[in-house]
C-alpha positions as CSV (number, residue, x, y, z in Angstrom):
1,X,-3.5,-3.5,12.3
2,X,-1.2,-6.1,13.7
3,X,1.4,-7.9,11.5
4,X,-0.4,-11.2,12.0
5,X,-3.8,-9.7,10.9
6,X,-2.0,-7.9,8.0
7,X,-0.5,-11.2,6.7
8,X,-3.7,-13.2,7.3
9,X,-5.8,-10.8,5.3
10,X,-3.4,-10.9,2.4
11,X,-3.2,-14.6,2.4
12,X,-7.0,-14.8,2.4
13,X,-7.1,-12.5,-0.7
14,X,-8.3,-9.4,1.2
15,X,-6.9,-6.0,0.7
16,X,-5.1,-3.8,3.3
17,X,-5.2,-0.1,2.7
18,X,-3.1,2.8,4.0
19,X,-4.3,6.4,3.4
20,X,-2.2,9.3,4.5
21,X,-2.0,13.1,4.0
22,X,0.4,16.0,4.9
23,X,0.0,19.6,4.5
24,X,0.5,19.4,0.7
25,X,0.1,15.8,-0.4
26,X,-2.1,12.7,0.1
27,X,-1.6,9.1,-0.8
28,X,-3.0,5.6,-0.8
29,X,-1.1,2.4,-0.6
30,X,-3.1,-0.8,-1.3
31,X,-1.8,-4.4,-0.8
32,X,-3.5,-7.5,-1.9
33,X,-2.9,-11.1,-3.3
34,X,-3.7,-12.0,-6.8
35,X,-3.0,-15.7,-7.8
36,X,0.4,-16.4,-6.3
37,X,1.6,-12.8,-6.3
38,X,1.3,-10.0,-3.7
39,X,0.4,-6.7,-5.4
40,X,1.2,-3.3,-3.9
41,X,0.0,0.0,-5.6
42,X,1.1,3.4,-4.3
43,X,-0.5,6.6,-5.5
44,X,0.4,10.1,-4.3
45,X,-0.8,13.5,-5.4
46,X,-1.0,17.1,-4.3
47,X,-3.7,17.6,-1.7
48,X,-7.2,17.5,-3.2
49,X,-6.1,16.2,-6.7
50,X,-6.8,12.5,-6.3
51,X,-9.2,12.5,-9.2
52,X,-6.6,14.0,-11.7
53,X,-4.1,11.3,-12.4
54,X,-2.0,13.7,-14.4
55,X,-1.0,15.4,-11.2
56,X,0.2,12.3,-9.4
57,X,3.7,12.5,-8.0
58,X,3.8,8.8,-7.3
59,X,2.0,6.1,-9.3
60,X,3.7,2.8,-8.6
61,X,2.8,-0.9,-8.9
62,X,5.0,-3.7,-7.4
63,X,4.7,-7.5,-7.3
64,X,6.2,-9.6,-4.6
65,X,6.6,-13.4,-4.6
66,X,6.3,-13.7,-0.9
67,X,5.4,-11.9,2.3
68,X,9.0,-11.4,3.4
69,X,9.8,-9.4,0.3
70,X,6.7,-7.3,0.8
71,X,7.6,-6.6,4.5
72,X,11.2,-5.6,3.4
73,X,9.7,-3.1,0.9
74,X,7.4,-1.6,3.5
75,X,10.1,-1.3,6.0
76,X,12.5,0.3,3.5
77,X,9.9,2.9,2.6
78,X,8.8,3.6,6.2
79,X,5.3,2.2,5.6
80,X,4.1,0.8,9.1
81,X,1.8,-2.1,9.1
82,X,0.1,-0.5,12.1
83,X,-1.3,2.2,9.9
84,X,-3.1,-0.2,7.4
85,X,-6.8,-0.8,7.7
86,X,-9.1,-3.3,6.0
């Protein structure tokens, strides 16, 4: 997804999703807008344990007041906009 599409979808109230997995973990990052706040949730767990929240190694929720702050967070955490999908 391009950065323009990523931003446009969020501003229109649509979610952008990033799913990833490695040899031992898998995760999901979801970004969407609610009212005037951009929400990002990030969940990560051992491979195959996504239905057991007690095993999550990452279960975060962040709020951003604008797109610039969101993009800074994504960059600081090596989350590439190119990897997000609708």
